[in-house]
N, C-alpha and C positions, 0 to 999 in steps of 0.2 A: 307348132306354135298356136296357142288358143286364140280363137276369134270370140271376143267378149262383147256383150251388150248389157248395159246397165239401165234399168227402168227407174225413174225417180219422179218425185212429186214436188211441185212448187207450192208451198203452203205458208200460212201466216206464222210469224214468230210468236210463240205462246208467251214469251216474256213481255211482249208489248201489249198483250190483251188485258184490259181492265174489267173488273166486275162492278156493275152498278149496284150499290148497296140497297137501293130501294126495292128492286124486283129481281136482282141477281142476273139480269141480262148482261150479255157481253158487249163491251165497247171495243170494236176493232178499228175505229177511225184512225188511230195513230200507229197501227200495227204494220210493220214492214214484213216483207216476204223473205223466205229462205228455202234452201233445199232441205227437205225433211231429214231429220237427224240420222236415222238408220240408213237412209239412202246415201248420205255422205260416206258412211262406212262401206256401203256397197261399191261406190265409185272408187274409193281408196283401195279396196281389196282388188278390184279388177285392174287398177293401175299398177299395183304391186306385182300382180301375177305377170303382167305383160313386161314390166321392167326386168323380171327375173327370167322369163321364158321366151320373151319375144311375142309377136302376135299383134293384136289390135284391140282397141276399146272404142266403142261407140256408145252414145247415150240416147235414150228415148223418153219422152214425157208427153203426157196427155193432161190438158187442163183448160182453164179459161184463157182468153187472149192474154192475160197477165203472164202466162208461162213464157212468153217471149223475153221477159225481163231476166229469166234464169240463164239464158244461153251463155253469156260471158262468164258467169260464175262457174257453171258446170264444165265448160271447156278449159278453164284455168286449172282444173283439178286433175287433168290427165287425158280425158277422152279426146280422140282425134276429130270426131264429128258428132254433132247432135241433131237428132230428128225430133220435131215437135208437132203436136196436133192440138190445135186450138178450137174450142167450141164454147159458145156463150153458155150453153146449158150444162157445161161440165161441173158447175158449182153444186148441182144437185145429183150428180152421178154417184152411184154406189159402186161397190167392188164388182158387181155383175157387169155393169156398163164399162167400167174401166178395163177389166180383163178382156172383154169383147173387143174394145178398141185397140188395146195394146197387141192382142193376139193377131188381129187383122193386119196391123202395121208390120209386125214381125214376119208374117207370111209374105208380105209385099217386099220386105227388105232382103229376105233370104235366110239361110240357116246360120245359126251361131252355135259355137261349141258350149258356151257358158253364158247363161242369162242370169244376171244378179239383180236382186231386189232387196230392199230393206225389209226386215221382219214385219214392220207395221209403219204406218205414217204417223208423224208427230201430232196431227190434229185428231184423227179418229182411232187409229191403232186397231182396226178391225182384224188385221192379219189374214185377210181372205184373198187379196189380189194375187200373190205369188202362186198359191195352190190352184186357184181358178185358171190362171194363165197357163200353168203346166197342163192342166186337164184339157184345155181348149187346143193346145199345141200337140197333145199326145206325147208329152215328155215326162220323164221322172222328175220328182220334186224333193228336195232336201231342205227342211226348215230348221229354224233355231240354231243356225250354224255359228259357232264361236271360233273355229279354226279351220283353215282351208289350205290344201296343198294340191298341186297339179303334177302328175307324173305321166308324161306322154299323153295318151287320150283318157287317162284315168284320173278321176277327181276323188280325193279323200277328204271327207268333211267330218269334223267333230261337232256333234250336236249337244246342246245343253237341254237336258230333260229333267225338270224338277231339280232335285239336289244331286243329280249325277250326270254323267255324260256318256254318249255312245259314238262310235265311229262308223260312218256309212261310206262305202266305196261304190262309185258309180262311173259309168262311161258316158261321156257327153254324146249328144247335146243334153243338157240338163238345166232345170231352173233351180236356183238356190237363193234362199232368203237368209240374211245375216243379222246377227245381233250386234249391239254396239261394242261388245267385248272383243270383237274380232280384230280391231285395230284402233289406232288413234289418227283420224284424218289430219293430214298435214295442211297447214295454212299456205295457200298459194303465194309464191314469191311475186315480186313486182314484175319480173321478167315473164312469169307464167301468165299473169293478168294481162300484160300488154300483148303477149303472144296469142291469147285467146281471141282477140279481135281479128286475127288473121286466119283462124281455123274455120272450116265450113260448117254451115248449119242449113238444114233443109226442112221446110214446112211440108207436112203431109196433110192434105185436105181430107176432112172426115168423109166427104162425099166420094172420094176415090177409093175408099176401103171396101166398098161393096157390102156394107152391113145392112141387114134388114131393119126397118123401123123399130120392130120389137126388141132388137138387140141393144137399142139405145134408150130403152125405157127402164128406169130403175125398178128393182124389185122391192126396195125399201125406201121410205121417206122419213126425213128428219123434220119433225114438227117444230122443235125448239131446242135451244141449248141454254142451260143456265150454269152459272158459276157456282162453285162450292165455297162456302165461307164457314170456318169453324166458329161455333158459338160457345163461348166460355162462360161458365157459371160464376167465376170470380169469387169463389168462397175461400175465405182465409180463416184458418183455425189458429186461435191465439191463446190456447190454454198454456199455463205456466209449465205444466208437466208434458214432456215430449210424448210420453206413452199415451196420454189422454188425446193429444192431437192425432196420433196414429190411429187410435181407436175410433175417433170421430170420422176420420177419413175412410177407414175400412167400412164403417157403418153406412156412410153416404154412398160409397161405391156399391155396396151390397143392395141398397135400396134402388139403385139404378140398374141392377142386374148385371153389373160389370165384374163381380167377383163372387 
């Protein structure tokens, strides 16, 4: 029976973020937080595996003190217990720091057969944390997974690679990052939401992980983030002859180097 751990990120809901038209800066003042999209797929997949084969599912997250708001949501989706690490400076943490923290926490928690992550986070989608985590733990890593099955101690994963797929077979423990095609996360029922309040959660103090100061120093820094706004030329061709309109459109596209 597999012992599963799901790593997830608590992030802003992108649909609530607004772009200021003057300078393209992002307005997050009204943005609510959520479990990162692909991480919800990872939670769902771990839950489905345990429902089928038995075993257990725990969850782990590292973030700002706001991560505490995620506990009820994640526990309502299947995990039996959630561990969380809060640090004020996590807002500027990159994949290097995140992987260091998660790896140290997992060493503290003990061995898992299957460590699941989302392929990338909803906010940055750097796709680095799962592979960094596997390297730090000395475990194999399978990425871009769109289908997963467990047979005893063997995990069979179908990977999406460009316009084709490949099947990887590996024995646990292993780190796996999943795509959103792998499943459709179920909406927690009222009973599950109410039951989540009774499930245990445990805070892991960053100071208890034994990390060196340099392990908490980001290797990259984000200077600014700007929104993208499509600028339309709003050119309308009104020639009576349709062929003439097409000719003018083709000519304009050619002038822009688009055809």
